[in-house]
C-alpha positions as CSV (number, residue, x, y, z in Angstrom):
1,X,-23.3,8.8,5.1
2,X,-22.5,5.1,5.3
3,X,-20.4,3.4,2.6
4,X,-22.1,1.4,-0.1
5,X,-20.8,-2.2,-0.1
6,X,-20.3,-4.1,-3.4
7,X,-19.7,-7.9,-3.6
8,X,-17.5,-9.2,-6.4
9,X,-18.7,-12.9,-6.6
10,X,-19.9,-12.7,-10.2
11,X,-18.6,-10.9,-13.3
12,X,-21.6,-8.5,-13.2
13,X,-21.0,-7.7,-9.5
14,X,-17.3,-7.2,-10.0
15,X,-17.9,-4.8,-12.8
16,X,-20.5,-2.8,-10.8
17,X,-18.0,-2.7,-7.8
18,X,-15.2,-1.5,-10.0
19,X,-17.4,1.1,-11.7
20,X,-18.6,2.5,-8.3
21,X,-15.1,2.5,-6.8
22,X,-13.4,4.1,-9.7
23,X,-16.1,6.8,-9.9
24,X,-15.7,7.5,-6.2
25,X,-12.0,7.9,-6.6
26,X,-12.4,10.4,-9.4
27,X,-14.7,12.4,-7.2
28,X,-12.1,12.5,-4.5
29,X,-13.8,10.1,-2.2
30,X,-12.3,7.2,-0.2
31,X,-12.8,3.5,-1.1
32,X,-12.0,0.3,0.7
33,X,-10.4,-2.3,-1.5
34,X,-9.0,-5.9,-1.1
35,X,-5.3,-6.6,-1.4
36,X,-3.2,-9.7,-1.1
37,X,-2.1,-8.7,2.4
38,X,-4.9,-6.9,4.3
39,X,-7.8,-4.7,3.2
40,X,-6.9,-1.2,2.4
41,X,-8.5,2.3,2.3
42,X,-7.5,4.2,-0.8
43,X,-7.6,7.6,-2.4
44,X,-6.4,9.2,-5.6
45,X,-2.6,9.6,-5.0
46,X,-2.7,12.9,-6.9
47,X,-5.6,14.4,-5.0
48,X,-4.1,16.1,-1.9
49,X,-7.5,16.7,-0.3
50,X,-8.5,13.1,-0.7
51,X,-5.2,11.9,0.8
52,X,-5.8,14.3,3.7
53,X,-9.2,12.7,4.2
54,X,-7.6,9.2,4.2
55,X,-5.2,10.2,6.9
56,X,-8.0,11.8,8.9
57,X,-10.2,8.7,8.6
58,X,-7.5,6.5,10.1
59,X,-6.6,9.0,12.8
60,X,-3.1,9.6,11.3
61,X,-1.1,12.7,10.7
62,X,0.9,14.0,7.8
63,X,4.0,12.5,9.5
64,X,2.6,9.0,8.5
65,X,2.1,9.2,4.7
66,X,0.5,6.3,3.0
67,X,2.2,4.0,0.5
68,X,1.1,4.0,-3.1
69,X,-0.3,0.9,-4.9
70,X,0.2,0.6,-8.7
71,X,-1.3,-1.8,-11.2
72,X,1.8,-2.4,-13.4
73,X,5.6,-2.7,-12.8
74,X,6.3,0.0,-15.3
75,X,4.5,2.6,-13.2
76,X,7.4,2.6,-10.7
77,X,9.5,4.4,-13.3
78,X,6.9,7.2,-13.5
79,X,6.8,7.7,-9.8
80,X,10.5,7.2,-8.8
81,X,13.9,8.5,-9.8
82,X,17.5,7.4,-9.1
83,X,16.3,3.9,-8.7
84,X,19.2,1.6,-7.9
85,X,19.9,-1.4,-10.3
86,X,19.1,-3.9,-7.5
87,X,15.4,-2.8,-7.5
88,X,14.9,-4.5,-10.9
89,X,15.5,-8.1,-9.8
90,X,13.4,-7.5,-6.6
91,X,10.5,-6.1,-8.6
92,X,10.8,-8.9,-11.2
93,X,10.7,-11.6,-8.6
94,X,8.2,-10.2,-6.1
95,X,5.8,-8.0,-8.1
96,X,2.9,-8.5,-8.0
97,X,3.3,-9.4,-4.4
98,X,3.9,-8.4,-0.8
99,X,7.0,-6.2,-1.4
100,X,7.0,-2.5,-0.8
101,X,9.9,-0.6,-2.2
102,X,10.8,2.9,-0.9
103,X,12.4,5.1,-3.6
104,X,13.2,8.7,-4.3
105,X,10.1,10.2,-5.8
106,X,10.0,12.0,-9.1
107,X,10.4,15.7,-8.2
108,X,7.9,16.7,-11.0
109,X,5.0,14.8,-9.4
110,X,2.1,17.0,-8.5
111,X,1.0,15.3,-5.3
112,X,1.1,15.6,-1.5
113,X,1.2,12.4,0.4
114,X,2.4,14.0,3.6
115,X,5.8,14.3,5.1
116,X,7.6,11.9,2.8
117,X,11.0,13.6,2.8
118,X,11.2,13.2,-1.0
119,X,10.5,9.5,-1.1
120,X,7.6,7.3,-2.1
121,X,6.7,3.7,-0.9
122,X,5.4,1.7,-3.9
123,X,3.8,-1.8,-4.2
124,X,2.0,-3.8,-6.9
125,X,-0.5,-6.0,-5.1
126,X,-1.0,-9.6,-6.1
127,X,-4.8,-9.3,-6.1
128,X,-6.8,-9.4,-9.4
129,X,-9.6,-7.1,-8.1
130,X,-7.2,-4.6,-6.7
131,X,-5.2,-4.4,-9.9
132,X,-8.4,-4.1,-12.0
133,X,-9.3,-1.1,-9.9
134,X,-5.8,0.4,-10.2
135,X,-6.0,-0.1,-14.0
136,X,-9.0,2.3,-14.0
137,X,-7.8,4.8,-11.4
138,X,-4.1,4.9,-11.7
139,X,-1.9,5.0,-8.6
140,X,-3.8,5.0,-5.3
141,X,-2.6,6.1,-1.9
142,X,-3.5,3.1,0.2
143,X,-3.2,2.4,3.9
144,X,-4.5,-0.5,5.9
145,X,-8.3,-0.3,6.4
146,X,-8.4,0.3,10.1
147,X,-8.4,3.0,12.7
148,X,-4.9,3.6,14.2
149,X,-4.4,1.3,17.1
150,X,-6.8,-1.3,16.0
151,X,-6.1,-4.5,14.0
152,X,-6.0,-4.3,10.3
153,X,-9.2,-5.4,8.5
154,X,-9.0,-8.9,7.0
155,X,-12.4,-8.7,5.4
156,X,-14.8,-6.0,4.2
157,X,-17.1,-6.3,7.2
158,X,-14.3,-5.3,9.6
159,X,-13.2,-2.5,7.3
160,X,-16.8,-1.2,7.1
161,X,-17.2,-1.4,10.9
162,X,-14.2,0.9,11.4
163,X,-14.3,3.2,8.4
164,X,-17.8,2.9,6.9
165,X,-18.7,6.5,7.8
166,X,-15.6,7.9,6.1
167,X,-15.6,6.0,2.8
168,X,-18.0,6.0,-0.1
169,X,-17.5,2.5,-1.5
170,X,-16.4,-0.8,0.0
171,X,-15.3,-3.4,-2.6
172,X,-16.0,-6.8,-0.9
173,X,-13.8,-9.7,-2.3
174,X,-14.1,-12.0,0.7
175,X,-11.5,-12.7,3.3
176,X,-8.0,-11.3,2.7
177,X,-5.8,-14.2,1.3
178,X,-2.7,-13.0,3.1
179,X,-3.3,-11.2,6.4
180,X,0.5,-10.6,6.8
181,X,1.7,-7.1,5.9
182,X,4.2,-6.5,3.1
183,X,8.0,-6.5,3.5
184,X,9.4,-3.0,3.1
185,X,12.8,-2.4,1.6
186,X,14.5,1.0,1.5
187,X,15.9,1.5,-2.0
188,X,17.2,5.1,-1.5
189,X,20.8,4.0,-0.9
190,X,23.5,1.9,-2.7
191,X,22.6,-1.1,-0.6
192,X,19.0,-2.3,0.1
193,X,17.9,-1.9,3.7
194,X,15.1,-3.7,5.4
195,X,12.6,-1.4,7.0
196,X,9.9,-4.0,7.9
197,X,9.9,-7.7,7.8
198,X,6.6,-9.0,6.5
199,X,5.3,-11.7,4.1
200,X,8.6,-12.0,2.2
201,X,11.6,-13.4,4.2
202,X,15.0,-11.8,4.0
203,X,16.4,-15.0,2.6
204,X,14.1,-14.8,-0.4
205,X,15.2,-11.1,-1.0
206,X,18.8,-12.1,-0.8
207,X,18.3,-15.0,-3.3
208,X,16.8,-12.5,-5.8
209,X,19.9,-10.3,-5.3
210,X,22.5,-13.1,-5.5
211,X,23.5,-12.3,-9.1
212,X,24.4,-8.8,-8.1
213,X,26.4,-10.0,-5.1
214,X,24.2,-8.0,-2.7
215,X,22.3,-8.9,0.4
216,X,19.7,-6.8,2.3
217,X,21.0,-4.9,5.3
218,X,19.0,-5.8,8.3
219,X,18.8,-3.8,11.5
220,X,17.2,-4.8,14.9
221,X,14.4,-2.3,14.4
222,X,13.2,-4.3,11.4
223,X,12.0,-7.2,13.5
224,X,8.3,-8.2,13.1
225,X,5.8,-6.2,15.1
226,X,2.4,-7.2,16.4
227,X,-0.2,-6.8,13.7
228,X,-1.0,-3.2,13.2
229,X,-0.4,-2.1,16.8
230,X,0.4,1.4,15.3
231,X,1.6,3.1,18.4
232,X,3.9,5.2,16.3
233,X,3.7,3.7,12.8
234,X,7.4,4.0,12.5
235,X,9.4,2.0,10.0
236,X,13.0,2.4,11.3
237,X,13.8,5.9,10.4
238,X,10.7,6.2,8.1
239,X,7.0,6.5,8.6
240,X,5.6,5.7,5.2
241,X,3.7,2.6,6.4
242,X,2.1,1.4,9.5
243,X,2.8,-2.1,10.9
244,X,0.1,-3.6,8.8
245,X,-0.3,-1.2,5.8
246,X,-1.6,-2.8,2.7
């Protein structure tokens, strides 16, 4: 069955799109949604079968678990534990926005995102439609809306062409305003470590951390990669997000 595509140009269209997408998520189906970086394909983060379908739709395995998008900053506290103090200024400065933070996940969470090794990659997107959907659904497991090995979708048409047979609803909010993947920071240690350089430069991260006397540790493996080449989807030592994950 092909996906049903919903425009969001008017208030009525947007409401219909959000209703359809949130209903699909509740039923365990996959949805395509816009973000401020690239289009994403999402599923209920707390529905293991839906997450499995997401990975299968992209052609990914459990060793490449998807990040989680949230609608509010406070949701991070519900998903993560042992969060270092330096995360607060990063979240305050860059959320909503193109910063993904990898933290230790709450051990009590009843979910299965794949082989996360006890961590979760979390981001709050700077896109009104995406956050409106997240307000209705709660946290979504979201990966870039593309087949592994192909470029990330920058509009709904490209996402539908690649994933239309696997998803129930496509929320069409026009061309992606960003097109550059998020910057990923590992926050599981005493000092922040760059896992992927994306839309937010290291200098901006360091400026946000200046009052704490910290800088982000940068390794050669964190250099920018070609857009969503996804040969391995590796992020340094982690595999939470592919080179152009939303």
